[in-house]
PyMOL Python script that loads the backbone (N, CA, C, O; Angstrom):
from pymol import cmd

cmd.read_pdbstr("""\
ATOM      1  N   MET A   1      41.198 -17.452  59.896  1.00  0.00           N
ATOM      2  CA  MET A   1      39.635 -16.835  60.120  1.00  0.00           C
ATOM      3  C   MET A   1      38.982 -18.184  60.073  1.00  0.00           C
ATOM      4  O   MET A   1      38.215 -18.313  61.027  1.00  0.00           O
ATOM      5  N   ILE A   2      39.023 -19.191  59.321  1.00  0.00           N
ATOM      6  CA  ILE A   2      38.362 -20.483  59.957  1.00  0.00           C
ATOM      7  C   ILE A   2      38.867 -21.067  61.065  1.00  0.00           C
ATOM      8  O   ILE A   2      38.091 -21.825  61.645  1.00  0.00           O
ATOM      9  N   LYS A   3      39.797 -20.950  61.463  1.00  0.00           N
ATOM     10  CA  LYS A   3      40.134 -21.449  62.565  1.00  0.00           C
ATOM     11  C   LYS A   3      40.058 -20.635  63.697  1.00  0.00           C
ATOM     12  O   LYS A   3      40.066 -21.360  64.691  1.00  0.00           O
ATOM     13  N   GLY A   4      39.979 -19.289  64.031  1.00  0.00           N
ATOM     14  CA  GLY A   4      39.414 -18.566  64.430  1.00  0.00           C
ATOM     15  C   GLY A   4      37.663 -18.777  64.863  1.00  0.00           C
ATOM     16  O   GLY A   4      37.178 -18.444  65.945  1.00  0.00           O
ATOM     17  N   LEU A   5      37.125 -19.233  64.035  1.00  0.00           N
ATOM     18  CA  LEU A   5      35.570 -19.549  64.391  1.00  0.00           C
ATOM     19  C   LEU A   5      35.284 -21.032  64.733  1.00  0.00           C
ATOM     20  O   LEU A   5      34.246 -21.348  65.314  1.00  0.00           O
ATOM     21  N   PHE A   6      36.298 -22.012  64.333  1.00  0.00           N
ATOM     22  CA  PHE A   6      36.057 -23.158  64.556  1.00  0.00           C
ATOM     23  C   PHE A   6      36.282 -22.854  66.222  1.00  0.00           C
ATOM     24  O   PHE A   6      35.286 -23.114  66.896  1.00  0.00           O
ATOM     25  N   VAL A   7      37.247 -22.431  66.833  1.00  0.00           N
ATOM     26  CA  VAL A   7      38.091 -22.756  68.276  1.00  0.00           C
ATOM     27  C   VAL A   7      36.533 -21.153  68.907  1.00  0.00           C
ATOM     28  O   VAL A   7      36.315 -20.899  70.092  1.00  0.00           O
ATOM     29  N   LEU A   8      36.112 -20.742  68.217  1.00  0.00           N
ATOM     30  CA  LEU A   8      34.396 -19.748  68.760  1.00  0.00           C
ATOM     31  C   LEU A   8      33.838 -20.587  68.752  1.00  0.00           C
ATOM     32  O   LEU A   8      33.491 -20.942  69.878  1.00  0.00           O
ATOM     33  N   LEU A   9      33.436 -21.338  67.764  1.00  0.00           N
ATOM     34  CA  LEU A   9      32.186 -22.594  68.061  1.00  0.00           C
ATOM     35  C   LEU A   9      32.420 -23.559  69.260  1.00  0.00           C
ATOM     36  O   LEU A   9      31.629 -23.983  70.102  1.00  0.00           O
ATOM     37  N   GLU A  10      33.879 -23.797  69.061  1.00  0.00           N
ATOM     38  CA  GLU A  10      34.271 -25.348  69.926  1.00  0.00           C
ATOM     39  C   GLU A  10      34.050 -24.425  71.115  1.00  0.00           C
ATOM     40  O   GLU A  10      33.170 -25.057  71.700  1.00  0.00           O
ATOM     41  N   GLU A  11      34.199 -23.700  71.611  1.00  0.00           N
ATOM     42  CA  GLU A  11      34.412 -23.224  73.042  1.00  0.00           C
ATOM     43  C   GLU A  11      32.844 -22.551  73.953  1.00  0.00           C
ATOM     44  O   GLU A  11      32.318 -22.731  75.052  1.00  0.00           O
ATOM     45  N   SER A  12      32.545 -21.644  72.602  1.00  0.00           N
ATOM     46  CA  SER A  12      30.950 -21.515  73.263  1.00  0.00           C
ATOM     47  C   SER A  12      30.092 -22.632  73.199  1.00  0.00           C
ATOM     48  O   SER A  12      29.396 -22.649  74.214  1.00  0.00           O
ATOM     49  N   PHE A  13      29.860 -23.500  72.501  1.00  0.00           N
ATOM     50  CA  PHE A  13      28.725 -24.718  72.588  1.00  0.00           C
ATOM     51  C   PHE A  13      29.429 -25.879  73.156  1.00  0.00           C
ATOM     52  O   PHE A  13      28.913 -26.537  74.058  1.00  0.00           O
ATOM     53  N   TYR A  14      30.728 -26.194  72.607  1.00  0.00           N
ATOM     54  CA  TYR A  14      30.676 -27.425  73.556  1.00  0.00           C
ATOM     55  C   TYR A  14      31.285 -27.369  74.974  1.00  0.00           C
ATOM     56  O   TYR A  14      31.077 -28.136  75.914  1.00  0.00           O
ATOM     57  N   ASP A  15      31.921 -26.506  74.924  1.00  0.00           N
ATOM     58  CA  ASP A  15      32.436 -26.209  76.573  1.00  0.00           C
ATOM     59  C   ASP A  15      31.133 -25.559  77.285  1.00  0.00           C
ATOM     60  O   ASP A  15      31.208 -25.862  78.476  1.00  0.00           O
ATOM     61  N   TYR A  16      30.407 -25.080  77.134  1.00  0.00           N
ATOM     62  CA  TYR A  16      29.093 -24.027  77.438  1.00  0.00           C
ATOM     63  C   TYR A  16      27.866 -25.769  77.854  1.00  0.00           C
ATOM     64  O   TYR A  16      27.276 -25.939  78.922  1.00  0.00           O
ATOM     65  N   ALA A  17      27.835 -26.793  76.590  1.00  0.00           N
ATOM     66  CA  ALA A  17      27.061 -27.701  77.108  1.00  0.00           C
ATOM     67  C   ALA A  17      28.058 -28.496  78.305  1.00  0.00           C
ATOM     68  O   ALA A  17      27.443 -28.577  79.369  1.00  0.00           O
ATOM     69  N   VAL A  18      29.125 -28.955  78.354  1.00  0.00           N
ATOM     70  CA  VAL A  18      29.708 -29.756  79.212  1.00  0.00           C
ATOM     71  C   VAL A  18      29.232 -28.952  80.240  1.00  0.00           C
ATOM     72  O   VAL A  18      28.205 -29.290  80.829  1.00  0.00           O
ATOM     73  N   GLU A  19      29.865 -27.872  80.564  1.00  0.00           N
ATOM     74  CA  GLU A  19      29.707 -26.850  81.891  1.00  0.00           C
ATOM     75  C   GLU A  19      28.171 -27.071  82.331  1.00  0.00           C
ATOM     76  O   GLU A  19      27.997 -27.492  83.475  1.00  0.00           O
ATOM     77  N   ALA A  20      27.087 -26.834  81.555  1.00  0.00           N
ATOM     78  CA  ALA A  20      25.953 -26.972  82.128  1.00  0.00           C
ATOM     79  C   ALA A  20      25.448 -28.274  82.200  1.00  0.00           C
ATOM     80  O   ALA A  20      24.257 -28.485  81.969  1.00  0.00           O
ATOM     81  N   GLY A  21      26.287 -29.241  82.519  1.00  0.00           N
ATOM     82  CA  GLY A  21      25.579 -30.757  82.224  1.00  0.00           C
ATOM     83  C   GLY A  21      24.761 -31.234  81.469  1.00  0.00           C
ATOM     84  O   GLY A  21      23.878 -32.061  81.699  1.00  0.00           O
ATOM     85  N   LEU A  22      25.022 -30.750  80.599  1.00  0.00           N
ATOM     86  CA  LEU A  22      24.112 -31.043  79.177  1.00  0.00           C
ATOM     87  C   LEU A  22      24.272 -32.511  78.354  1.00  0.00           C
ATOM     88  O   LEU A  22      23.375 -33.109  77.759  1.00  0.00           O
ATOM     89  N   LEU A  23      25.906 -32.971  78.522  1.00  0.00           N
ATOM     90  CA  LEU A  23      26.484 -34.074  78.419  1.00  0.00           C
ATOM     91  C   LEU A  23      26.945 -34.456  79.498  1.00  0.00           C
ATOM     92  O   LEU A  23      28.158 -34.661  79.443  1.00  0.00           O
ATOM     93  N   PRO A  24      26.474 -34.643  80.479  1.00  0.00           N
ATOM     94  CA  PRO A  24      26.667 -36.092  81.391  1.00  0.00           C
ATOM     95  C   PRO A  24      27.540 -37.016  80.930  1.00  0.00           C
ATOM     96  O   PRO A  24      28.707 -37.014  81.322  1.00  0.00           O
ATOM     97  N   ASP A  25      27.108 -37.853  80.103  1.00  0.00           N
ATOM     98  CA  ASP A  25      27.598 -39.154  79.705  1.00  0.00           C
ATOM     99  C   ASP A  25      29.446 -38.733  79.516  1.00  0.00           C
ATOM    100  O   ASP A  25      29.739 -37.719  78.881  1.00  0.00           O
ATOM    101  N   SER A  26      30.442 -39.525  80.065  1.00  0.00           N
ATOM    102  CA  SER A  26      31.694 -39.288  79.810  1.00  0.00           C
ATOM    103  C   SER A  26      31.927 -40.113  78.198  1.00  0.00           C
ATOM    104  O   SER A  26      32.643 -39.433  77.464  1.00  0.00           O
ATOM    105  N   THR A  27      31.541 -41.166  77.691  1.00  0.00           N
ATOM    106  CA  THR A  27      31.378 -41.622  76.622  1.00  0.00           C
ATOM    107  C   THR A  27      30.728 -40.850  75.256  1.00  0.00           C
ATOM    108  O   THR A  27      30.715 -41.165  74.066  1.00  0.00           O
ATOM    109  N   LEU A  28      30.211 -39.720  75.986  1.00  0.00           N
ATOM    110  CA  LEU A  28      29.682 -39.376  74.848  1.00  0.00           C
ATOM    111  C   LEU A  28      30.347 -38.183  74.361  1.00  0.00           C
ATOM    112  O   LEU A  28      30.381 -37.843  73.178  1.00  0.00           O
ATOM    113  N   ARG A  29      30.971 -37.449  75.516  1.00  0.00           N
ATOM    114  CA  ARG A  29      31.632 -36.276  75.719  1.00  0.00           C
ATOM    115  C   ARG A  29      33.241 -36.807  74.693  1.00  0.00           C
ATOM    116  O   ARG A  29      33.802 -36.127  73.834  1.00  0.00           O
ATOM    117  N   SER A  30      33.630 -38.213  75.185  1.00  0.00           N
ATOM    118  CA  SER A  30      34.736 -38.383  74.570  1.00  0.00           C
ATOM    119  C   SER A  30      34.425 -39.009  72.942  1.00  0.00           C
ATOM    120  O   SER A  30      35.414 -39.219  72.239  1.00  0.00           O
ATOM    121  N   LEU A  31      33.213 -39.258  72.445  1.00  0.00           N
ATOM    122  CA  LEU A  31      33.464 -39.710  71.058  1.00  0.00           C
ATOM    123  C   LEU A  31      33.074 -38.353  70.267  1.00  0.00           C
ATOM    124  O   LEU A  31      33.378 -38.284  69.076  1.00  0.00           O
ATOM    125  N   MET A  32      32.332 -37.145  70.965  1.00  0.00           N
ATOM    126  CA  MET A  32      32.170 -36.089  71.045  1.00  0.00           C
ATOM    127  C   MET A  32      33.827 -35.121  70.107  1.00  0.00           C
ATOM    128  O   MET A  32      34.064 -34.731  68.964  1.00  0.00           O
ATOM    129  N   GLU A  33      34.459 -35.124  71.246  1.00  0.00           N
ATOM    130  CA  GLU A  33      35.907 -34.875  71.067  1.00  0.00           C
ATOM    131  C   GLU A  33      36.400 -35.473  70.452  1.00  0.00           C
ATOM    132  O   GLU A  33      36.994 -34.724  69.675  1.00  0.00           O
ATOM    133  N   HIS A  34      36.653 -36.692  70.159  1.00  0.00           N
ATOM    134  CA  HIS A  34      37.467 -37.815  69.027  1.00  0.00           C
ATOM    135  C   HIS A  34      37.204 -37.033  67.477  1.00  0.00           C
ATOM    136  O   HIS A  34      38.024 -36.700  66.622  1.00  0.00           O
ATOM    137  N   THR A  35      34.972 -36.834  67.534  1.00  0.00           N
ATOM    138  CA  THR A  35      34.684 -36.571  66.426  1.00  0.00           C
ATOM    139  C   THR A  35      35.127 -34.922  66.176  1.00  0.00           C
ATOM    140  O   THR A  35      35.622 -34.918  65.049  1.00  0.00           O
ATOM    141  N   LEU A  36      35.158 -33.878  66.587  1.00  0.00           N
ATOM    142  CA  LEU A  36      35.971 -32.733  66.587  1.00  0.00           C
ATOM    143  C   LEU A  36      37.342 -32.344  65.942  1.00  0.00           C
ATOM    144  O   LEU A  36      37.767 -31.514  65.138  1.00  0.00           O
ATOM    145  N   ASP A  37      38.034 -33.856  67.068  1.00  0.00           N
ATOM    146  CA  ASP A  37      39.140 -33.441  66.252  1.00  0.00           C
ATOM    147  C   ASP A  37      39.414 -34.386  64.916  1.00  0.00           C
ATOM    148  O   ASP A  37      40.301 -34.129  64.102  1.00  0.00           O
ATOM    149  N   LYS A  38      38.735 -35.242  64.842  1.00  0.00           N
ATOM    150  CA  LYS A  38      38.898 -35.436  63.288  1.00  0.00           C
ATOM    151  C   LYS A  38      38.375 -34.986  62.403  1.00  0.00           C
ATOM    152  O   LYS A  38      38.778 -35.430  61.327  1.00  0.00           O
ATOM    153  N   LEU A  39      37.367 -34.030  62.336  1.00  0.00           N
ATOM    154  CA  LEU A  39      36.720 -33.176  61.505  1.00  0.00           C
ATOM    155  C   LEU A  39      38.426 -31.959  61.460  1.00  0.00           C
ATOM    156  O   LEU A  39      39.056 -31.799  60.415  1.00  0.00           O
ATOM    157  N   TRP A  40      38.743 -31.430  62.522  1.00  0.00           N
ATOM    158  CA  TRP A  40      39.765 -30.556  62.435  1.00  0.00           C
ATOM    159  C   TRP A  40      40.887 -31.075  61.500  1.00  0.00           C
ATOM    160  O   TRP A  40      41.481 -30.523  60.574  1.00  0.00           O
ATOM    161  N   ASP A  41      40.968 -32.077  61.937  1.00  0.00           N
ATOM    162  CA  ASP A  41      42.327 -32.899  60.796  1.00  0.00           C
ATOM    163  C   ASP A  41      41.891 -32.862  59.267  1.00  0.00           C
ATOM    164  O   ASP A  41      42.644 -32.796  58.295  1.00  0.00           O
ATOM    165  N   ASN A  42      40.431 -32.924  59.275  1.00  0.00           N
ATOM    166  CA  ASN A  42      40.326 -33.291  57.837  1.00  0.00           C
ATOM    167  C   ASN A  42      40.406 -31.827  57.103  1.00  0.00           C
ATOM    168  O   ASN A  42      40.917 -31.579  56.011  1.00  0.00           O
ATOM    169  N   ALA A  43      39.849 -31.056  57.880  1.00  0.00           N
ATOM    170  CA  ALA A  43      39.743 -29.437  57.323  1.00  0.00           C
ATOM    171  C   ALA A  43      41.007 -29.132  57.233  1.00  0.00           C
ATOM    172  O   ALA A  43      41.252 -28.322  56.339  1.00  0.00           O
ATOM    173  N   GLN A  44      42.451 -29.726  58.232  1.00  0.00           N
ATOM    174  CA  GLN A  44      43.749 -28.855  57.712  1.00  0.00           C
ATOM    175  C   GLN A  44      44.236 -29.972  56.671  1.00  0.00           C
ATOM    176  O   GLN A  44      45.183 -29.673  55.943  1.00  0.00           O
ATOM    177  N   ASN A  45      43.779 -30.963  56.578  1.00  0.00           N
ATOM    178  CA  ASN A  45      44.230 -31.750  55.135  1.00  0.00           C
ATOM    179  C   ASN A  45      44.104 -31.359  54.060  1.00  0.00           C
ATOM    180  O   ASN A  45      44.904 -31.406  53.126  1.00  0.00           O
ATOM    181  N   LEU A  46      42.387 -30.654  54.140  1.00  0.00           N
ATOM    182  CA  LEU A  46      41.761 -30.303  52.811  1.00  0.00           C
ATOM    183  C   LEU A  46      42.493 -28.585  52.282  1.00  0.00           C
ATOM    184  O   LEU A  46      42.899 -28.125  51.215  1.00  0.00           O
ATOM    185  N   ARG A  47      42.364 -28.086  53.624  1.00  0.00           N
ATOM    186  CA  ARG A  47      42.960 -26.490  53.382  1.00  0.00           C
ATOM    187  C   ARG A  47      44.728 -27.294  52.904  1.00  0.00           C
ATOM    188  O   ARG A  47      44.910 -27.018  51.718  1.00  0.00           O
ATOM    189  N   PHE A  48      45.494 -27.817  53.254  1.00  0.00           N
ATOM    190  CA  PHE A  48      46.858 -28.177  52.640  1.00  0.00           C
ATOM    191  C   PHE A  48      46.779 -28.256  51.231  1.00  0.00           C
ATOM    192  O   PHE A  48      47.315 -27.582  50.351  1.00  0.00           O
ATOM    193  N   ARG A  49      45.716 -29.569  51.180  1.00  0.00           N
ATOM    194  CA  ARG A  49      45.234 -29.770  49.643  1.00  0.00           C
ATOM    195  C   ARG A  49      45.198 -28.320  48.558  1.00  0.00           C
ATOM    196  O   ARG A  49      45.861 -27.919  47.601  1.00  0.00           O
ATOM    197  N   ALA A  50      44.160 -27.906  49.252  1.00  0.00           N
ATOM    198  CA  ALA A  50      43.374 -26.690  47.987  1.00  0.00           C
ATOM    199  C   ALA A  50      45.177 -25.865  47.756  1.00  0.00           C
ATOM    200  O   ALA A  50      45.832 -25.912  46.715  1.00  0.00           O
ATOM    201  N   HIS A  51      45.506 -25.328  48.781  1.00  0.00           N
ATOM    202  CA  HIS A  51      47.048 -24.451  48.772  1.00  0.00           C
ATOM    203  C   HIS A  51      48.241 -25.337  47.863  1.00  0.00           C
ATOM    204  O   HIS A  51      49.184 -24.859  47.232  1.00  0.00           O
ATOM    205  N   GLY A  52      47.971 -26.382  47.978  1.00  0.00           N
ATOM    206  CA  GLY A  52      49.049 -26.878  47.066  1.00  0.00           C
ATOM    207  C   GLY A  52      48.997 -27.078  45.255  1.00  0.00           C
ATOM    208  O   GLY A  52      49.922 -27.035  44.444  1.00  0.00           O
ATOM    209  N   SER A  53      47.415 -27.321  45.038  1.00  0.00           N
ATOM    210  CA  SER A  53      46.671 -27.301  43.927  1.00  0.00           C
ATOM    211  C   SER A  53      46.889 -26.039  43.605  1.00  0.00           C
ATOM    212  O   SER A  53      47.216 -26.063  42.418  1.00  0.00           O
ATOM    213  N   THR A  54      46.896 -24.600  44.113  1.00  0.00           N
ATOM    214  CA  THR A  54      46.813 -23.037  43.443  1.00  0.00           C
ATOM    215  C   THR A  54      48.202 -22.885  43.597  1.00  0.00           C
ATOM    216  O   THR A  54      48.532 -21.944  42.875  1.00  0.00           O
ATOM    217  N   THR A  55      49.076 -23.299  44.121  1.00  0.00           N
ATOM    218  CA  THR A  55      50.574 -23.485  43.918  1.00  0.00           C
ATOM    219  C   THR A  55      51.145 -23.717  42.836  1.00  0.00           C
ATOM    220  O   THR A  55      52.008 -23.105  42.207  1.00  0.00           O
ATOM    221  N   LEU A  56      50.271 -25.213  42.559  1.00  0.00           N
ATOM    222  CA  LEU A  56      50.688 -26.266  41.610  1.00  0.00           C
ATOM    223  C   LEU A  56      49.969 -25.394  39.981  1.00  0.00           C
ATOM    224  O   LEU A  56      50.254 -25.799  38.854  1.00  0.00           O
ATOM    225  N   LEU A  57      49.132 -24.307  40.226  1.00  0.00           N
ATOM    226  CA  LEU A  57      48.516 -23.842  39.209  1.00  0.00           C
ATOM    227  C   LEU A  57      49.251 -22.681  38.727  1.00  0.00           C
ATOM    228  O   LEU A  57      49.253 -22.378  37.534  1.00  0.00           O
ATOM    229  N   GLU A  58      49.783 -22.122  39.487  1.00  0.00           N
ATOM    230  CA  GLU A  58      50.245 -20.609  39.582  1.00  0.00           C
ATOM    231  C   GLU A  58      51.775 -21.383  39.209  1.00  0.00           C
ATOM    232  O   GLU A  58      52.441 -20.349  39.154  1.00  0.00           O
ATOM    233  N   ASP A  59      52.453 -22.132  39.011  1.00  0.00           N
ATOM    234  CA  ASP A  59      53.666 -22.379  38.814  1.00  0.00           C
ATOM    235  C   ASP A  59      53.595 -22.782  37.153  1.00  0.00           C
ATOM    236  O   ASP A  59      54.278 -22.308  36.244  1.00  0.00           O
ATOM    237  N   TYR A  60      52.309 -24.037  37.064  1.00  0.00           N
ATOM    238  CA  TYR A  60      52.470 -24.274  35.910  1.00  0.00           C
ATOM    239  C   TYR A  60      52.576 -22.815  34.821  1.00  0.00           C
ATOM    240  O   TYR A  60      53.446 -22.408  34.050  1.00  0.00           O
ATOM    241  N   GLN A  61      51.282 -22.342  35.206  1.00  0.00           N
ATOM    242  CA  GLN A  61      51.191 -20.801  34.693  1.00  0.00           C
ATOM    243  C   GLN A  61      52.434 -19.844  34.455  1.00  0.00           C
ATOM    244  O   GLN A  61      52.521 -18.999  33.564  1.00  0.00           O
ATOM    245  N   GLY A  62      53.251 -20.100  35.295  1.00  0.00           N
ATOM    246  CA  GLY A  62      54.571 -19.340  35.087  1.00  0.00           C
ATOM    247  C   GLY A  62      55.199 -20.169  34.306  1.00  0.00           C
ATOM    248  O   GLY A  62      55.480 -19.460  33.340  1.00  0.00           O
ATOM    249  N   PHE A  63      55.599 -21.210  34.099  1.00  0.00           N
ATOM    250  CA  PHE A  63      56.071 -22.480  33.048  1.00  0.00           C
ATOM    251  C   PHE A  63      55.628 -22.077  31.907  1.00  0.00           C
ATOM    252  O   PHE A  63      56.541 -21.939  31.093  1.00  0.00           O
ATOM    253  N   LEU A  64      54.663 -21.846  31.538  1.00  0.00           N
ATOM    254  CA  LEU A  64      53.875 -21.703  30.421  1.00  0.00           C
ATOM    255  C   LEU A  64      54.150 -20.170  29.788  1.00  0.00           C
ATOM    256  O   LEU A  64      54.337 -20.012  28.581  1.00  0.00           O
ATOM    257  N   ASN A  65      54.153 -18.950  30.850  1.00  0.00           N
ATOM    258  CA  ASN A  65      54.687 -17.729  30.136  1.00  0.00           C
ATOM    259  C   ASN A  65      56.109 -17.821  30.140  1.00  0.00           C
ATOM    260  O   ASN A  65      56.555 -16.836  29.551  1.00  0.00           O
ATOM    261  N   PHE A  66      56.865 -18.446  30.478  1.00  0.00           N
ATOM    262  CA  PHE A  66      58.362 -18.140  30.386  1.00  0.00           C
ATOM    263  C   PHE A  66      58.586 -19.173  29.156  1.00  0.00           C
ATOM    264  O   PHE A  66      59.321 -18.669  28.307  1.00  0.00           O
ATOM    265  N   VAL A  67      58.153 -20.482  28.831  1.00  0.00           N
ATOM    266  CA  VAL A  67      58.393 -20.880  27.618  1.00  0.00           C
ATOM    267  C   VAL A  67      57.780 -20.017  26.405  1.00  0.00           C
ATOM    268  O   VAL A  67      58.633 -19.946  25.520  1.00  0.00           O
ATOM    269  N   LYS A  68      56.895 -19.506  26.142  1.00  0.00           N
ATOM    270  CA  LYS A  68      56.012 -18.713  25.468  1.00  0.00           C
ATOM    271  C   LYS A  68      56.771 -17.317  25.321  1.00  0.00           C
ATOM    272  O   LYS A  68      56.754 -16.822  24.194  1.00  0.00           O
ATOM    273  N   GLY A  69      57.417 -16.646  26.309  1.00  0.00           N
ATOM    274  CA  GLY A  69      58.581 -16.075  26.386  1.00  0.00           C
ATOM    275  C   GLY A  69      59.973 -15.733  25.780  1.00  0.00           C
ATOM    276  O   GLY A  69      60.497 -14.649  25.528  1.00  0.00           O
ATOM    277  N   SER A  70      60.379 -16.962  25.636  1.00  0.00           N
ATOM    278  CA  SER A  70      61.849 -17.247  25.465  1.00  0.00           C
ATOM    279  C   SER A  70      61.611 -17.625  24.259  1.00  0.00           C
ATOM    280  O   SER A  70      62.123 -16.957  23.361  1.00  0.00           O
ATOM    281  N   ALA A  71      60.757 -18.816  23.897  1.00  0.00           N
ATOM    282  CA  ALA A  71      60.588 -19.759  22.740  1.00  0.00           C
ATOM    283  C   ALA A  71      60.617 -18.824  21.667  1.00  0.00           C
ATOM    284  O   ALA A  71      60.355 -17.634  21.841  1.00  0.00           O
ATOM    285  N   THR A  72      61.071 -19.541  20.042  1.00  0.00           N
ATOM    286  CA  THR A  72      61.050 -18.844  18.911  1.00  0.00           C
ATOM    287  C   THR A  72      59.307 -19.141  18.311  1.00  0.00           C
ATOM    288  O   THR A  72      58.559 -19.713  19.104  1.00  0.00           O
ATOM    289  N   PRO A  73      58.898 -18.844  17.305  1.00  0.00           N
ATOM    290  CA  PRO A  73      57.743 -19.037  16.814  1.00  0.00           C
ATOM    291  C   PRO A  73      57.623 -20.488  16.582  1.00  0.00           C
ATOM    292  O   PRO A  73      56.706 -21.259  16.862  1.00  0.00           O
ATOM    293  N   LEU A  74      58.696 -20.673  16.036  1.00  0.00           N
ATOM    294  CA  LEU A  74      58.962 -22.375  15.704  1.00  0.00           C
ATOM    295  C   LEU A  74      59.011 -22.987  16.456  1.00  0.00           C
ATOM    296  O   LEU A  74      58.305 -23.953  16.167  1.00  0.00           O
ATOM    297  N   GLN A  75      59.530 -23.137  17.591  1.00  0.00           N
ATOM    298  CA  GLN A  75      59.332 -23.725  18.759  1.00  0.00           C
ATOM    299  C   GLN A  75      58.362 -23.957  19.145  1.00  0.00           C
ATOM    300  O   GLN A  75      58.093 -25.067  19.606  1.00  0.00           O
ATOM    301  N   LEU A  76      57.303 -22.716  19.063  1.00  0.00           N
ATOM    302  CA  LEU A  76      55.502 -22.924  19.898  1.00  0.00           C
ATOM    303  C   LEU A  76      55.167 -23.950  19.019  1.00  0.00           C
ATOM    304  O   LEU A  76      54.466 -24.829  19.520  1.00  0.00           O
ATOM    305  N   VAL A  77      55.529 -24.114  17.624  1.00  0.00           N
ATOM    306  CA  VAL A  77      54.808 -24.816  16.746  1.00  0.00           C
ATOM    307  C   VAL A  77      55.151 -26.027  17.127  1.00  0.00           C
ATOM    308  O   VAL A  77      54.331 -26.897  16.835  1.00  0.00           O
ATOM    309  N   VAL A  78      56.159 -26.388  17.721  1.00  0.00           N
ATOM    310  CA  VAL A  78      56.925 -28.086  17.855  1.00  0.00           C
ATOM    311  C   VAL A  78      56.111 -28.115  18.910  1.00  0.00           C
ATOM    312  O   VAL A  78      55.265 -29.004  18.821  1.00  0.00           O
ATOM    313  N   LEU A  79      56.043 -27.273  20.164  1.00  0.00           N
ATOM    314  CA  LEU A  79      55.712 -27.696  21.426  1.00  0.00           C
ATOM    315  C   LEU A  79      54.244 -27.795  21.330  1.00  0.00           C
ATOM    316  O   LEU A  79      53.708 -28.218  22.354  1.00  0.00           O
ATOM    317  N   LYS A  80      53.441 -27.495  20.312  1.00  0.00           N
ATOM    318  CA  LYS A  80      52.101 -28.026  20.368  1.00  0.00           C
ATOM    319  C   LYS A  80      51.411 -29.183  19.853  1.00  0.00           C
ATOM    320  O   LYS A  80      50.215 -29.346  20.094  1.00  0.00           O
TER     321      LYS A  80
END
""", "prot")
cmd.dss("prot")
cmd.show_as("cartoon", "prot")
cmd.util.cbc("prot")
cmd.orient("prot")
């Protein structure tokens, strides 16, 4: 969903501004394209890290449920 919104925003505003001649300076356009690429890379990195965190949390919860389900009461006391 975010990718679609980013593409829509990029295509609608940036391309329109270039086609309309609102960004005549090629250095400025190059800088803006570089900045957009950098923001996209940062968003992808954050998305990957957030997904990894969620997966790690789910794995940890699954491990705790397994330990609690298979351990005897005495083993649970030792684990605490």
